[in-house]
CHARMM-style PDB file with segment names, atoms N, HN, CA, C and O in Angstrom:
ATOM      1  N   UNK     1      11.512 -29.592  46.126  1.00  0.00      PROA
ATOM      2  CA  UNK     1      10.453 -28.764  46.660  1.00  0.00      PROA
ATOM      3  C   UNK     1      10.439 -27.451  45.883  1.00  0.00      PROA
ATOM      4  O   UNK     1      11.479 -26.823  45.685  1.00  0.00      PROA
ATOM      5  N   UNK     2       9.281 -27.055  45.457  1.00  0.00      PROA
ATOM      6  HN  UNK     2       8.435 -27.564  45.618  1.00  0.00      PROA
ATOM      7  CA  UNK     2       9.134 -25.777  44.758  1.00  0.00      PROA
ATOM      8  C   UNK     2       8.784 -24.703  45.781  1.00  0.00      PROA
ATOM      9  O   UNK     2       8.355 -25.001  46.896  1.00  0.00      PROA
ATOM     10  N   UNK     3       8.973 -23.459  45.384  1.00  0.00      PROA
ATOM     11  HN  UNK     3       9.321 -23.216  44.479  1.00  0.00      PROA
ATOM     12  CA  UNK     3       8.611 -22.377  46.303  1.00  0.00      PROA
ATOM     13  C   UNK     3       8.261 -21.110  45.532  1.00  0.00      PROA
ATOM     14  O   UNK     3       8.576 -20.961  44.351  1.00  0.00      PROA
ATOM     15  N   UNK     4       7.601 -20.207  46.243  1.00  0.00      PROA
ATOM     16  HN  UNK     4       7.345 -20.328  47.202  1.00  0.00      PROA
ATOM     17  CA  UNK     4       7.187 -18.919  45.682  1.00  0.00      PROA
ATOM     18  C   UNK     4       7.977 -17.779  46.319  1.00  0.00      PROA
ATOM     19  O   UNK     4       7.541 -16.628  46.301  1.00  0.00      PROA
ATOM     20  N   UNK     5       9.128 -18.101  46.874  1.00  0.00      PROA
ATOM     21  HN  UNK     5       9.482 -19.036  46.889  1.00  0.00      PROA
ATOM     22  CA  UNK     5       9.886 -17.122  47.654  1.00  0.00      PROA
ATOM     23  C   UNK     5      10.255 -15.878  46.854  1.00  0.00      PROA
ATOM     24  O   UNK     5      10.066 -14.761  47.336  1.00  0.00      PROA
ATOM     25  N   UNK     6      10.773 -16.048  45.650  1.00  0.00      PROA
ATOM     26  HN  UNK     6      10.927 -16.956  45.259  1.00  0.00      PROA
ATOM     27  CA  UNK     6      11.184 -14.885  44.857  1.00  0.00      PROA
ATOM     28  C   UNK     6       9.993 -13.974  44.567  1.00  0.00      PROA
ATOM     29  O   UNK     6      10.099 -12.755  44.702  1.00  0.00      PROA
ATOM     30  N   UNK     7       8.882 -14.546  44.177  1.00  0.00      PROA
ATOM     31  HN  UNK     7       8.796 -15.537  44.067  1.00  0.00      PROA
ATOM     32  CA  UNK     7       7.675 -13.761  43.872  1.00  0.00      PROA
ATOM     33  C   UNK     7       7.198 -12.999  45.110  1.00  0.00      PROA
ATOM     34  O   UNK     7       6.872 -11.815  45.032  1.00  0.00      PROA
ATOM     35  N   UNK     8       7.163 -13.684  46.241  1.00  0.00      PROA
ATOM     36  HN  UNK     8       7.428 -14.646  46.305  1.00  0.00      PROA
ATOM     37  CA  UNK     8       6.693 -13.067  47.491  1.00  0.00      PROA
ATOM     38  C   UNK     8       7.658 -11.962  47.922  1.00  0.00      PROA
ATOM     39  O   UNK     8       7.234 -10.878  48.322  1.00  0.00      PROA
ATOM     40  N   UNK     9       8.956 -12.248  47.835  1.00  0.00      PROA
ATOM     41  HN  UNK     9       9.300 -13.129  47.510  1.00  0.00      PROA
ATOM     42  CA  UNK     9       9.968 -11.249  48.210  1.00  0.00      PROA
ATOM     43  C   UNK     9       9.819  -9.990  47.368  1.00  0.00      PROA
ATOM     44  O   UNK     9       9.845  -8.878  47.896  1.00  0.00      PROA
ATOM     45  N   UNK    10       9.662 -10.162  46.061  1.00  0.00      PROA
ATOM     46  HN  UNK    10       9.640 -11.065  45.632  1.00  0.00      PROA
ATOM     47  CA  UNK    10       9.528  -9.009  45.170  1.00  0.00      PROA
ATOM     48  C   UNK    10       8.232  -8.242  45.424  1.00  0.00      PROA
ATOM     49  O   UNK    10       8.212  -7.015  45.326  1.00  0.00      PROA
ATOM     50  N   UNK    11       7.154  -8.950  45.748  1.00  0.00      PROA
ATOM     51  HN  UNK    11       7.171  -9.947  45.828  1.00  0.00      PROA
ATOM     52  CA  UNK    11       5.884  -8.287  46.062  1.00  0.00      PROA
ATOM     53  C   UNK    11       6.029  -7.388  47.288  1.00  0.00      PROA
ATOM     54  O   UNK    11       5.340  -6.374  47.404  1.00  0.00      PROA
ATOM     55  N   UNK    12       6.922  -7.760  48.197  1.00  0.00      PROA
ATOM     56  HN  UNK    12       7.481  -8.584  48.103  1.00  0.00      PROA
ATOM     57  CA  UNK    12       7.157  -6.969  49.403  1.00  0.00      PROA
ATOM     58  C   UNK    12       8.235  -5.900  49.202  1.00  0.00      PROA
ATOM     59  O   UNK    12       8.549  -5.150  50.126  1.00  0.00      PROA
ATOM     60  N   UNK    13       8.797  -5.835  47.999  1.00  0.00      PROA
ATOM     61  HN  UNK    13       8.542  -6.444  47.249  1.00  0.00      PROA
ATOM     62  CA  UNK    13       9.794  -4.816  47.700  1.00  0.00      PROA
ATOM     63  C   UNK    13      11.101  -4.997  48.443  1.00  0.00      PROA
ATOM     64  O   UNK    13      11.760  -4.020  48.800  1.00  0.00      PROA
ATOM     65  N   UNK    14      11.476  -6.246  48.676  1.00  0.00      PROA
ATOM     66  HN  UNK    14      10.940  -7.039  48.386  1.00  0.00      PROA
ATOM     67  CA  UNK    14      12.695  -6.552  49.429  1.00  0.00      PROA
ATOM     68  C   UNK    14      13.685  -7.227  48.484  1.00  0.00      PROA
ATOM     69  O   UNK    14      13.303  -8.098  47.702  1.00  0.00      PROA
ATOM     70  N   UNK    15      14.953  -6.829  48.556  1.00  0.00      PROA
ATOM     71  HN  UNK    15      15.263  -6.122  49.191  1.00  0.00      PROA
ATOM     72  CA  UNK    15      15.947  -7.518  47.736  1.00  0.00      PROA
ATOM     73  C   UNK    15      16.528  -8.699  48.509  1.00  0.00      PROA
ATOM     74  O   UNK    15      16.275  -8.854  49.704  1.00  0.00      PROA
ATOM     75  N   UNK    16      17.300  -9.521  47.825  1.00  0.00      PROA
ATOM     76  HN  UNK    16      17.506  -9.395  46.854  1.00  0.00      PROA
ATOM     77  CA  UNK    16      17.847 -10.733  48.452  1.00  0.00      PROA
ATOM     78  C   UNK    16      18.721 -10.402  49.656  1.00  0.00      PROA
ATOM     79  O   UNK    16      18.665 -11.094  50.673  1.00  0.00      PROA
ATOM     80  N   UNK    17      19.514  -9.366  49.548  1.00  0.00      PROA
ATOM     81  HN  UNK    17      19.559  -8.804  48.722  1.00  0.00      PROA
ATOM     82  CA  UNK    17      20.416  -8.977  50.631  1.00  0.00      PROA
ATOM     83  C   UNK    17      19.643  -8.587  51.887  1.00  0.00      PROA
ATOM     84  O   UNK    17      20.013  -8.978  52.995  1.00  0.00      PROA
ATOM     85  N   UNK    18      18.572  -7.820  51.715  1.00  0.00      PROA
ATOM     86  HN  UNK    18      18.271  -7.502  50.816  1.00  0.00      PROA
ATOM     87  CA  UNK    18      17.753  -7.399  52.863  1.00  0.00      PROA
ATOM     88  C   UNK    18      17.092  -8.599  53.536  1.00  0.00      PROA
ATOM     89  O   UNK    18      17.056  -8.691  54.763  1.00  0.00      PROA
ATOM     90  N   UNK    19      16.576  -9.507  52.732  1.00  0.00      PROA
ATOM     91  HN  UNK    19      16.605  -9.432  51.736  1.00  0.00      PROA
ATOM     92  CA  UNK    19      15.930 -10.695  53.299  1.00  0.00      PROA
ATOM     93  C   UNK    19      16.954 -11.564  54.020  1.00  0.00      PROA
ATOM     94  O   UNK    19      16.691 -12.073  55.109  1.00  0.00      PROA
ATOM     95  N   UNK    20      18.111 -11.728  53.409  1.00  0.00      PROA
ATOM     96  HN  UNK    20      18.324 -11.314  52.524  1.00  0.00      PROA
ATOM     97  CA  UNK    20      19.168 -12.530  54.024  1.00  0.00      PROA
ATOM     98  C   UNK    20      19.570 -11.961  55.382  1.00  0.00      PROA
ATOM     99  O   UNK    20      19.740 -12.705  56.348  1.00  0.00      PROA
ATOM    100  N   UNK    21      19.718 -10.648  55.448  1.00  0.00      PROA
ATOM    101  HN  UNK    21      19.580 -10.044  54.664  1.00  0.00      PROA
ATOM    102  CA  UNK    21      20.098 -10.006  56.708  1.00  0.00      PROA
ATOM    103  C   UNK    21      19.024 -10.209  57.775  1.00  0.00      PROA
ATOM    104  O   UNK    21      19.341 -10.496  58.929  1.00  0.00      PROA
ATOM    105  N   UNK    22      17.760 -10.062  57.392  1.00  0.00      PROA
ATOM    106  HN  UNK    22      17.503  -9.829  56.454  1.00  0.00      PROA
ATOM    107  CA  UNK    22      16.657 -10.232  58.335  1.00  0.00      PROA
ATOM    108  C   UNK    22      16.572 -11.668  58.860  1.00  0.00      PROA
ATOM    109  O   UNK    22      16.182 -11.894  60.005  1.00  0.00      PROA
ATOM    110  N   UNK    23      16.940 -12.630  58.017  1.00  0.00      PROA
ATOM    111  HN  UNK    23      17.258 -12.446  57.087  1.00  0.00      PROA
ATOM    112  CA  UNK    23      16.848 -14.040  58.392  1.00  0.00      PROA
ATOM    113  C   UNK    23      18.166 -14.591  58.937  1.00  0.00      PROA
ATOM    114  O   UNK    23      18.243 -15.750  59.346  1.00  0.00      PROA
ATOM    115  N   UNK    24      19.205 -13.746  58.938  1.00  0.00      PROA
ATOM    116  HN  UNK    24      19.142 -12.805  58.605  1.00  0.00      PROA
ATOM    117  CA  UNK    24      20.530 -14.131  59.420  1.00  0.00      PROA
ATOM    118  C   UNK    24      21.122 -15.290  58.622  1.00  0.00      PROA
ATOM    119  O   UNK    24      21.672 -16.236  59.186  1.00  0.00      PROA
ATOM    120  N   UNK    25      20.995 -15.196  57.292  1.00  0.00      PROA
ATOM    121  HN  UNK    25      20.548 -14.428  56.834  1.00  0.00      PROA
ATOM    122  CA  UNK    25      21.614 -16.150  56.367  1.00  0.00      PROA
ATOM    123  C   UNK    25      22.335 -15.345  55.288  1.00  0.00      PROA
ATOM    124  O   UNK    25      22.243 -14.118  55.262  1.00  0.00      PROA
ATOM    125  N   UNK    26      23.045 -16.029  54.406  1.00  0.00      PROA
ATOM    126  HN  UNK    26      23.119 -17.026  54.427  1.00  0.00      PROA
ATOM    127  CA  UNK    26      23.756 -15.324  53.336  1.00  0.00      PROA
ATOM    128  C   UNK    26      22.808 -15.025  52.172  1.00  0.00      PROA
ATOM    129  O   UNK    26      21.762 -15.656  52.019  1.00  0.00      PROA
ATOM    130  N   UNK    27      23.205 -14.046  51.360  1.00  0.00      PROA
ATOM    131  HN  UNK    27      24.055 -13.533  51.484  1.00  0.00      PROA
ATOM    132  CA  UNK    27      22.435 -13.748  50.159  1.00  0.00      PROA
ATOM    133  C   UNK    27      22.435 -14.949  49.234  1.00  0.00      PROA
ATOM    134  O   UNK    27      21.452 -15.213  48.542  1.00  0.00      PROA
ATOM    135  N   UNK    28      23.559 -15.687  49.225  1.00  0.00      PROA
ATOM    136  HN  UNK    28      24.358 -15.473  49.787  1.00  0.00      PROA
ATOM    137  CA  UNK    28      23.653 -16.883  48.389  1.00  0.00      PROA
ATOM    138  C   UNK    28      22.621 -17.934  48.801  1.00  0.00      PROA
ATOM    139  O   UNK    28      22.096 -18.654  47.951  1.00  0.00      PROA
ATOM    140  N   UNK    29      22.333 -18.023  50.087  1.00  0.00      PROA
ATOM    141  HN  UNK    29      22.759 -17.438  50.777  1.00  0.00      PROA
ATOM    142  CA  UNK    29      21.311 -18.965  50.564  1.00  0.00      PROA
ATOM    143  C   UNK    29      19.948 -18.583  50.000  1.00  0.00      PROA
ATOM    144  O   UNK    29      19.195 -19.448  49.553  1.00  0.00      PROA
ATOM    145  N   UNK    30      19.634 -17.306  50.019  1.00  0.00      PROA
ATOM    146  HN  UNK    30      20.246 -16.603  50.383  1.00  0.00      PROA
ATOM    147  CA  UNK    30      18.352 -16.847  49.469  1.00  0.00      PROA
ATOM    148  C   UNK    30      18.286 -17.153  47.978  1.00  0.00      PROA
ATOM    149  O   UNK    30      17.266 -17.639  47.489  1.00  0.00      PROA
ATOM    150  N   UNK    31      19.361 -16.873  47.254  1.00  0.00      PROA
ATOM    151  HN  UNK    31      20.190 -16.478  47.651  1.00  0.00      PROA
ATOM    152  CA  UNK    31      19.404 -17.168  45.825  1.00  0.00      PROA
ATOM    153  C   UNK    31      19.229 -18.650  45.544  1.00  0.00      PROA
ATOM    154  O   UNK    31      18.505 -19.034  44.625  1.00  0.00      PROA
ATOM    155  N   UNK    32      19.890 -19.476  46.330  1.00  0.00      PROA
ATOM    156  HN  UNK    32      20.479 -19.164  47.076  1.00  0.00      PROA
ATOM    157  CA  UNK    32      19.774 -20.924  46.141  1.00  0.00      PROA
ATOM    158  C   UNK    32      18.367 -21.425  46.444  1.00  0.00      PROA
ATOM    159  O   UNK    32      17.859 -22.314  45.760  1.00  0.00      PROA
ATOM    160  N   UNK    33      17.743 -20.859  47.460  1.00  0.00      PROA
ATOM    161  HN  UNK    33      18.156 -20.136  48.015  1.00  0.00      PROA
ATOM    162  CA  UNK    33      16.352 -21.220  47.772  1.00  0.00      PROA
ATOM    163  C   UNK    33      15.441 -20.850  46.607  1.00  0.00      PROA
ATOM    164  O   UNK    33      14.622 -21.656  46.165  1.00  0.00      PROA
ATOM    165  N   UNK    34      15.593 -19.633  46.122  1.00  0.00      PROA
ATOM    166  HN  UNK    34      16.258 -18.979  46.481  1.00  0.00      PROA
ATOM    167  CA  UNK    34      14.731 -19.155  45.041  1.00  0.00      PROA
ATOM    168  C   UNK    34      14.908 -19.961  43.755  1.00  0.00      PROA
ATOM    169  O   UNK    34      13.956 -20.145  42.998  1.00  0.00      PROA
ATOM    170  N   UNK    35      16.121 -20.438  43.514  1.00  0.00      PROA
ATOM    171  HN  UNK    35      16.894 -20.288  44.130  1.00  0.00      PROA
ATOM    172  CA  UNK    35      16.398 -21.205  42.296  1.00  0.00      PROA
ATOM    173  C   UNK    35      16.154 -22.701  42.452  1.00  0.00      PROA
ATOM    174  O   UNK    35      16.360 -23.471  41.514  1.00  0.00      PROA
ATOM    175  N   UNK    36      15.716 -23.107  43.639  1.00  0.00      PROA
ATOM    176  HN  UNK    36      15.548 -22.481  44.401  1.00  0.00      PROA
ATOM    177  CA  UNK    36      15.410 -24.514  43.864  1.00  0.00      PROA
ATOM    178  C   UNK    36      16.626 -25.410  44.025  1.00  0.00      PROA
ATOM    179  O   UNK    36      16.508 -26.633  43.959  1.00  0.00      PROA
ATOM    180  N   UNK    37      17.805 -24.807  44.237  1.00  0.00      PROA
ATOM    181  HN  UNK    37      17.900 -23.813  44.291  1.00  0.00      PROA
ATOM    182  CA  UNK    37      19.021 -25.600  44.431  1.00  0.00      PROA
ATOM    183  C   UNK    37      19.184 -26.050  45.877  1.00  0.00      PROA
ATOM    184  O   UNK    37      20.021 -26.900  46.181  1.00  0.00      PROA
ATOM    185  N   UNK    38      18.377 -25.476  46.767  1.00  0.00      PROA
ATOM    186  HN  UNK    38      17.697 -24.786  46.520  1.00  0.00      PROA
ATOM    187  CA  UNK    38      18.526 -25.739  48.196  1.00  0.00      PROA
ATOM    188  C   UNK    38      17.140 -25.744  48.841  1.00  0.00      PROA
ATOM    189  O   UNK    38      16.327 -24.855  48.590  1.00  0.00      PROA
ATOM    190  N   UNK    39      16.882 -26.748  49.669  1.00  0.00      PROA
ATOM    191  HN  UNK    39      17.543 -27.471  49.873  1.00  0.00      PROA
ATOM    192  CA  UNK    39      15.650 -26.790  50.448  1.00  0.00      PROA
ATOM    193  C   UNK    39      15.967 -26.307  51.853  1.00  0.00      PROA
ATOM    194  O   UNK    39      16.984 -26.701  52.424  1.00  0.00      PROA
ATOM    195  N   UNK    40      15.119 -25.462  52.420  1.00  0.00      PROA
ATOM    196  HN  UNK    40      14.293 -25.141  51.956  1.00  0.00      PROA
ATOM    197  CA  UNK    40      15.416 -24.898  53.731  1.00  0.00      PROA
ATOM    198  C   UNK    40      15.252 -25.921  54.850  1.00  0.00      PROA
ATOM    199  O   UNK    40      14.493 -26.882  54.727  1.00  0.00      PROA
ATOM    200  N   UNK    41      15.968 -25.698  55.926  1.00  0.00      PROA
ATOM    201  HN  UNK    41      16.585 -24.918  56.026  1.00  0.00      PROA
ATOM    202  CA  UNK    41      15.708 -26.467  57.140  1.00  0.00      PROA
ATOM    203  C   UNK    41      14.315 -26.068  57.624  1.00  0.00      PROA
ATOM    204  O   UNK    41      13.781 -25.039  57.211  1.00  0.00      PROA
ATOM    205  N   UNK    42      13.749 -26.857  58.468  1.00  0.00      PROA
ATOM    206  HN  UNK    42      14.182 -27.693  58.803  1.00  0.00      PROA
ATOM    207  CA  UNK    42      12.417 -26.525  58.990  1.00  0.00      PROA
ATOM    208  C   UNK    42      12.476 -25.207  59.758  1.00  0.00      PROA
ATOM    209  O   UNK    42      11.534 -24.417  59.702  1.00  0.00      PROA
ATOM    210  N   UNK    43      13.568 -24.964  60.470  1.00  0.00      PROA
ATOM    211  HN  UNK    43      14.333 -25.605  60.516  1.00  0.00      PROA
ATOM    212  CA  UNK    43      13.729 -23.714  61.211  1.00  0.00      PROA
ATOM    213  C   UNK    43      13.752 -22.517  60.261  1.00  0.00      PROA
ATOM    214  O   UNK    43      13.088 -21.511  60.513  1.00  0.00      PROA
ATOM    215  N   UNK    44      14.508 -22.623  59.178  1.00  0.00      PROA
ATOM    216  HN  UNK    44      15.047 -23.440  58.973  1.00  0.00      PROA
ATOM    217  CA  UNK    44      14.569 -21.523  58.216  1.00  0.00      PROA
ATOM    218  C   UNK    44      13.225 -21.330  57.523  1.00  0.00      PROA
ATOM    219  O   UNK    44      12.815 -20.196  57.273  1.00  0.00      PROA
ATOM    220  N   UNK    45      12.540 -22.417  57.212  1.00  0.00      PROA
ATOM    221  HN  UNK    45      12.873 -23.338  57.414  1.00  0.00      PROA
ATOM    222  CA  UNK    45      11.206 -22.307  56.595  1.00  0.00      PROA
ATOM    223  C   UNK    45      10.252 -21.551  57.518  1.00  0.00      PROA
ATOM    224  O   UNK    45       9.482 -20.708  57.058  1.00  0.00      PROA
ATOM    225  N   UNK    46      10.301 -21.849  58.815  1.00  0.00      PROA
ATOM    226  HN  UNK    46      10.927 -22.534  59.189  1.00  0.00      PROA
ATOM    227  CA  UNK    46       9.455 -21.125  59.775  1.00  0.00      PROA
ATOM    228  C   UNK    46       9.844 -19.653  59.850  1.00  0.00      PROA
ATOM    229  O   UNK    46       8.971 -18.787  59.907  1.00  0.00      PROA
ATOM    230  N   UNK    47      11.135 -19.360  59.850  1.00  0.00      PROA
ATOM    231  HN  UNK    47      11.845 -20.063  59.804  1.00  0.00      PROA
ATOM    232  CA  UNK    47      11.588 -17.963  59.912  1.00  0.00      PROA
ATOM    233  C   UNK    47      11.095 -17.179  58.700  1.00  0.00      PROA
ATOM    234  O   UNK    47      10.641 -16.042  58.832  1.00  0.00      PROA
ATOM    235  N   UNK    48      11.186 -17.787  57.523  1.00  0.00      PROA
ATOM    236  HN  UNK    48      11.555 -18.710  57.415  1.00  0.00      PROA
ATOM    237  CA  UNK    48      10.727 -17.133  56.300  1.00  0.00      PROA
ATOM    238  C   UNK    48       9.228 -16.894  56.361  1.00  0.00      PROA
ATOM    239  O   UNK    48       8.752 -15.804  56.046  1.00  0.00      PROA
ATOM    240  N   UNK    49       8.487 -17.914  56.767  1.00  0.00      PROA
ATOM    241  HN  UNK    49       8.873 -18.800  57.024  1.00  0.00      PROA
ATOM    242  CA  UNK    49       7.026 -17.794  56.855  1.00  0.00      PROA
ATOM    243  C   UNK    49       6.630 -16.699  57.849  1.00  0.00      PROA
ATOM    244  O   UNK    49       5.742 -15.895  57.564  1.00  0.00      PROA
ATOM    245  N   UNK    50       7.272 -16.666  58.989  1.00  0.00      PROA
ATOM    246  HN  UNK    50       7.993 -17.319  59.220  1.00  0.00      PROA
ATOM    247  CA  UNK    50       6.955 -15.634  59.996  1.00  0.00      PROA
ATOM    248  C   UNK    50       7.325 -14.244  59.498  1.00  0.00      PROA
ATOM    249  O   UNK    50       6.601 -13.279  59.745  1.00  0.00      PROA
ATOM    250  N   UNK    51       8.449 -14.141  58.798  1.00  0.00      PROA
ATOM    251  HN  UNK    51       9.037 -14.925  58.597  1.00  0.00      PROA
ATOM    252  CA  UNK    51       8.878 -12.842  58.272  1.00  0.00      PROA
ATOM    253  C   UNK    51       7.813 -12.253  57.361  1.00  0.00      PROA
ATOM    254  O   UNK    51       7.529 -11.056  57.423  1.00  0.00      PROA
ATOM    255  N   UNK    52       7.218 -13.097  56.509  1.00  0.00      PROA
ATOM    256  HN  UNK    52       7.449 -14.069  56.458  1.00  0.00      PROA
ATOM    257  CA  UNK    52       6.206 -12.625  55.564  1.00  0.00      PROA
ATOM    258  C   UNK    52       4.778 -12.759  56.106  1.00  0.00      PROA
ATOM    259  O   UNK    52       3.817 -12.469  55.394  1.00  0.00      PROA
ATOM    260  N   UNK    53       4.636 -13.196  57.361  1.00  0.00      PROA
ATOM    261  HN  UNK    53       5.417 -13.431  57.940  1.00  0.00      PROA
ATOM    262  CA  UNK    53       3.326 -13.392  57.990  1.00  0.00      PROA
ATOM    263  C   UNK    53       2.457 -14.324  57.136  1.00  0.00      PROA
ATOM    264  O   UNK    53       1.300 -14.027  56.838  1.00  0.00      PROA
ATOM    265  N   UNK    54       3.046 -15.444  56.758  1.00  0.00      PROA
ATOM    266  HN  UNK    54       3.986 -15.685  57.000  1.00  0.00      PROA
ATOM    267  CA  UNK    54       2.377 -16.443  55.936  1.00  0.00      PROA
ATOM    268  C   UNK    54       2.621 -17.815  56.560  1.00  0.00      PROA
ATOM    269  O   UNK    54       3.397 -17.952  57.506  1.00  0.00      PROA
ATOM    270  N   UNK    55       1.950 -18.823  56.017  1.00  0.00      PROA
ATOM    271  HN  UNK    55       1.319 -18.712  55.248  1.00  0.00      PROA
ATOM    272  CA  UNK    55       2.232 -20.189  56.443  1.00  0.00      PROA
ATOM    273  C   UNK    55       3.344 -20.753  55.571  1.00  0.00      PROA
ATOM    274  O   UNK    55       3.595 -20.258  54.472  1.00  0.00      PROA
ATOM    275  N   UNK    56       3.994 -21.770  56.058  1.00  0.00      PROA
ATOM    276  HN  UNK    56       3.790 -22.172  56.951  1.00  0.00      PROA
ATOM    277  CA  UNK    56       5.032 -22.435  55.276  1.00  0.00      PROA
ATOM    278  C   UNK    56       4.451 -22.940  53.960  1.00  0.00      PROA
ATOM    279  O   UNK    56       5.085 -22.828  52.911  1.00  0.00      PROA
ATOM    280  N   UNK    57       3.238 -23.497  54.022  1.00  0.00      PROA
ATOM    281  HN  UNK    57       2.723 -23.587  54.874  1.00  0.00      PROA
ATOM    282  CA  UNK    57       2.597 -24.060  52.839  1.00  0.00      PROA
ATOM    283  C   UNK    57       2.275 -23.015  51.776  1.00  0.00      PROA
ATOM    284  O   UNK    57       2.163 -23.348  50.596  1.00  0.00      PROA
ATOM    285  N   UNK    58       2.125 -21.758  52.180  1.00  0.00      PROA
ATOM    286  HN  UNK    58       2.217 -21.487  53.138  1.00  0.00      PROA
ATOM    287  CA  UNK    58       1.872 -20.689  51.215  1.00  0.00      PROA
ATOM    288  C   UNK    58       3.137 -20.320  50.428  1.00  0.00      PROA
ATOM    289  O   UNK    58       3.057 -19.754  49.339  1.00  0.00      PROA
ATOM    290  N   UNK    59       4.283 -20.644  50.986  1.00  0.00      PROA
ATOM    291  HN  UNK    59       4.348 -21.104  51.871  1.00  0.00      PROA
ATOM    292  CA  UNK    59       5.559 -20.290  50.368  1.00  0.00      PROA
ATOM    293  C   UNK    59       6.214 -21.487  49.684  1.00  0.00      PROA
ATOM    294  O   UNK    59       6.708 -21.388  48.561  1.00  0.00      PROA
ATOM    295  N   UNK    60       6.207 -22.614  50.383  1.00  0.00      PROA
ATOM    296  HN  UNK    60       5.806 -22.695  51.296  1.00  0.00      PROA
ATOM    297  CA  UNK    60       6.879 -23.812  49.888  1.00  0.00      PROA
ATOM    298  C   UNK    60       5.857 -24.855  49.460  1.00  0.00      PROA
ATOM    299  O   UNK    60       4.902 -25.137  50.183  1.00  0.00      PROA
ATOM    300  N   UNK    61       6.068 -25.426  48.273  1.00  0.00      PROA
ATOM    301  HN  UNK    61       6.845 -25.197  47.685  1.00  0.00      PROA
ATOM    302  CA  UNK    61       5.135 -26.402  47.708  1.00  0.00      PROA
ATOM    303  C   UNK    61       5.854 -27.745  47.605  1.00  0.00      PROA
ATOM    304  O   UNK    61       6.806 -27.906  46.841  1.00  0.00      PROA
ATOM    305  N   UNK    62       5.376 -28.692  48.389  1.00  0.00      PROA
ATOM    306  HN  UNK    62       4.603 -28.561  49.010  1.00  0.00      PROA
ATOM    307  CA  UNK    62       5.971 -30.026  48.360  1.00  0.00      PROA
ATOM    308  C   UNK    62       5.372 -30.813  47.208  1.00  0.00      PROA
ATOM    309  O   UNK    62       4.151 -30.918  47.084  1.00  0.00      PROA
ATOM    310  N   UNK    63       6.234 -31.364  46.369  1.00  0.00      PROA
ATOM    311  HN  UNK    63       7.225 -31.278  46.470  1.00  0.00      PROA
ATOM    312  CA  UNK    63       5.791 -32.174  45.238  1.00  0.00      PROA
ATOM    313  C   UNK    63       6.392 -33.566  45.424  1.00  0.00      PROA
ATOM    314  O   UNK    63       7.612 -33.726  45.450  1.00  0.00      PROA
ATOM    315  N   UNK    64       5.528 -34.566  45.552  1.00  0.00      PROA
ATOM    316  HN  UNK    64       4.537 -34.436  45.531  1.00  0.00      PROA
ATOM    317  CA  UNK    64       6.028 -35.922  45.737  1.00  0.00      PROA
ATOM    318  C   UNK    64       6.737 -36.410  44.493  1.00  0.00      PROA
ATOM    319  O   UNK    64       6.320 -36.122  43.371  1.00  0.00      PROA
ATOM    320  N   UNK    65       7.792 -37.138  44.696  1.00  0.00      PROA
ATOM    321  HN  UNK    65       8.131 -37.372  45.607  1.00  0.00      PROA
ATOM    322  CA  UNK    65       8.535 -37.740  43.599  1.00  0.00      PROA
ATOM    323  C   UNK    65       7.682 -38.847  42.988  1.00  0.00      PROA
ATOM    324  O   UNK    65       7.198 -39.728  43.698  1.00  0.00      PROA
ATOM    325  N   UNK    66       7.502 -38.802  41.685  1.00  0.00      PROA
ATOM    326  HN  UNK    66       7.895 -38.086  41.108  1.00  0.00      PROA
ATOM    327  CA  UNK    66       6.673 -39.785  41.007  1.00  0.00      PROA
ATOM    328  C   UNK    66       7.229 -41.191  41.092  1.00  0.00      PROA
ATOM    329  O   UNK    66       6.497 -42.159  40.887  1.00  0.00      PROA
ATOM    330  N   UNK    67       8.513 -41.319  41.391  1.00  0.00      PROA
ATOM    331  HN  UNK    67       9.107 -40.533  41.557  1.00  0.00      PROA
ATOM    332  CA  UNK    67       9.147 -42.636  41.446  1.00  0.00      PROA
ATOM    333  C   UNK    67       8.859 -43.370  42.753  1.00  0.00      PROA
ATOM    334  O   UNK    67       9.106 -44.573  42.848  1.00  0.00      PROA
ATOM    335  N   UNK    68       8.352 -42.681  43.740  1.00  0.00      PROA
ATOM    336  HN  UNK    68       8.152 -41.704  43.663  1.00  0.00      PROA
ATOM    337  CA  UNK    68       8.107 -43.286  45.053  1.00  0.00      PROA
ATOM    338  C   UNK    68       6.946 -44.251  44.982  1.00  0.00      PROA
ATOM    339  OT1 UNK    68       6.588 -44.861  45.989  1.00  0.00      PROA
TER     340      UNK     68
END
């Protein structure tokens, strides 16, 4: 799953540590999300979307696997 989290976070002038604290996760979790190494739980995706007053779809982009 791709995402625009880093771009959106930077547009809001928030660093990874601040976002992590607001979402009650580690800074490493935010870094992993931004680098595409980790997909969020549905609960975390909702928390992120609500934090930025956006929809989940505006932040996270689901790309179907071509092999399916």
